[in-house]
C-alpha positions in Angstrom: -2.7 -25.4 17.8 0.1 -23.6 19.1 -0.6 -21.2 22.3 -1.2 -17.6 21.5 -1.6 -14.4 23.5 -2.2 -10.8 22.6 0.1 -8.2 23.4 -1.4 -6.9 26.4 -1.6 -10.8 28.2 2.5 -10.8 27.2 3.1 -7.5 28.8 1.3 -9.0 31.7 3.6 -12.2 32.0 6.6 -10.6 31.2 6.5 -6.6 31.8 10.1 -6.3 31.5 10.8 -8.0 28.4 7.8 -6.1 26.9 8.6 -2.8 27.7 12.3 -3.2 26.3 10.5 -4.9 22.8 8.4 -1.9 22.9 11.3 0.5 23.3 13.5 -1.1 20.7 10.4 -1.3 18.3 9.9 2.6 19.1 13.3 3.7 18.4 12.8 3.3 14.6 9.9 3.4 12.5 10.8 1.1 9.9 11.4 -3.0 11.1 11.4 -6.2 9.0 8.5 -8.1 8.8 9.1 -12.1 7.2 5.7 -13.6 5.7 5.0 -17.0 3.5 4.8 -17.0 -0.3 2.3 -18.9 -2.0 5.1 -21.5 -2.3 6.0 -21.5 1.2 9.0 -19.6 0.5 9.5 -16.8 2.7 9.0 -12.9 2.1 10.4 -10.1 3.7 9.0 -6.6 3.5 9.8 -3.3 5.4 6.9 -2.6 8.1 5.6 0.0 10.5 4.3 -1.2 13.7 1.9 0.0 16.5 1.1 -0.8 20.1 -2.1 0.2 20.9 -4.9 -0.6 23.4 -3.0 -3.8 24.5 -2.4 -5.2 20.8 0.5 -4.9 18.3 -1.0 -4.0 14.9 0.3 -4.4 11.5 -0.9 -1.9 9.1 -0.6 -2.1 5.0 -1.2 -0.6 2.0 -4.3 -2.4 -0.1 -3.2 -5.3 -2.5 0.6 -5.2 -0.7 2.1 -8.6 -1.3 2.4 -8.9 2.6 -0.8 -8.7 3.4 -2.2 -11.1 0.6 0.5 -13.7 2.4 -1.1 -12.9 5.7 -4.5 -13.6 4.5 -3.6 -16.9 2.9 -1.4 -18.0 5.7 -1.4 -15.8 8.7 2.0 -16.8 10.4 4.7 -14.1 10.3 7.8 -12.9 12.1 9.0 -9.7 12.9 12.2 -8.0 13.6 13.1 -4.8 15.3 15.2 -2.5 12.9 19.0 -2.9 14.6 19.7 0.7 14.0 23.0 2.4 12.5 26.3 0.8 12.8 26.7 -1.9 15.7 24.4 0.5 18.0 21.7 -2.6 19.6 21.2 -0.8 23.0 18.3 -3.0 24.0 19.2 -5.6 22.2 17.9 -7.6 19.0 13.7 -8.1 19.4 12.1 -10.5 17.5 8.6 -11.6 17.6 6.7 -14.6 15.8 3.1 -15.3 15.7 -0.3 -15.0 13.5 -1.7 -11.9 12.0 -5.5 -11.9 12.0 -7.1 -8.9 9.7 -9.5 -6.7 11.5 -12.7 -6.3 9.1 -14.4 -4.3 12.0 -15.1 -0.8 10.7 -15.1 0.9 14.1 -12.1 -0.9 15.2 -10.2 0.2 12.0 -11.6 3.9 12.5 -10.1 4.1 16.0 -7.1 2.8 14.6 -7.1 5.3 12.0 -8.3 8.3 13.8 -5.1 7.2 15.9 -2.4 6.5 13.5 -3.4 8.3 10.5 -2.2 5.9 7.8 -2.7 6.3 4.2 -6.0 5.4 3.3 -7.8 2.7 2.3 -5.1 -0.1 4.4 -5.3 -3.8 5.4 -4.9 -3.3 9.8 -4.0 -6.9 11.0 -3.7 -7.7 15.1 -1.3 -10.1 16.2 -1.6 -13.3 18.4 1.8 -13.8 19.6 3.6 -17.2 20.3 7.1 -16.3 20.8 9.1 -13.4 21.6 12.9 -13.1 21.8 15.7 -10.5 22.9 19.0 -11.6 22.2 21.7 -9.3 23.8 25.4 -9.3 24.9 25.6 -8.8 28.6 29.3 -7.4 30.0 30.6 -7.7 26.7 31.1 -11.2 27.6 27.8 -13.1 27.0 25.5 -13.5 24.6 22.1 -13.6 26.4 18.6 -15.0 24.5 15.3 -14.3 26.4 12.5 -16.1 25.1 8.9 -15.8 26.1 6.3 -18.2 24.9 2.7 -18.0 26.0 1.8 -19.8 29.7 5.6 -20.2 30.1 7.9 -17.6 32.5 10.7 -15.8 30.2 13.5 -18.2 29.8 17.2 -16.7 29.4 20.4 -18.8 28.0 23.8 -17.2 28.7 26.4 -18.2 26.7 29.8 -17.0 26.8 
């Protein structure tokens, strides 16, 4: 099985990349979630995400196809909203991992109190397997920073 980590462990291991990712996802409310359909083909859906209590949370409408996909196969990919025009300040951030549905009523209630989502809803906490930031440096280099659990951030610069 692929090693995974929650958001707090990622932030402790790679604080600069985690801060950049949170800022990038916080810039716009809507992002893109990729899940797997029954036949294994990809499904992309809009989603809002939350960083609370050391976790990256995914909340979804009841019975939504993306929630049903994650119940069947928890693997996901999440891409930050690139924003208007060509403004990619902070770069492009992508997160991959597994989404675990939360059934604990106390946890769901704490989330609902903090976020105030339309109810009822599905709540998933994430287990990260990869975080990637792609950006342009000095109008010269394409820089790809990659973090995986148990490894330091790796940066690749291409001209």
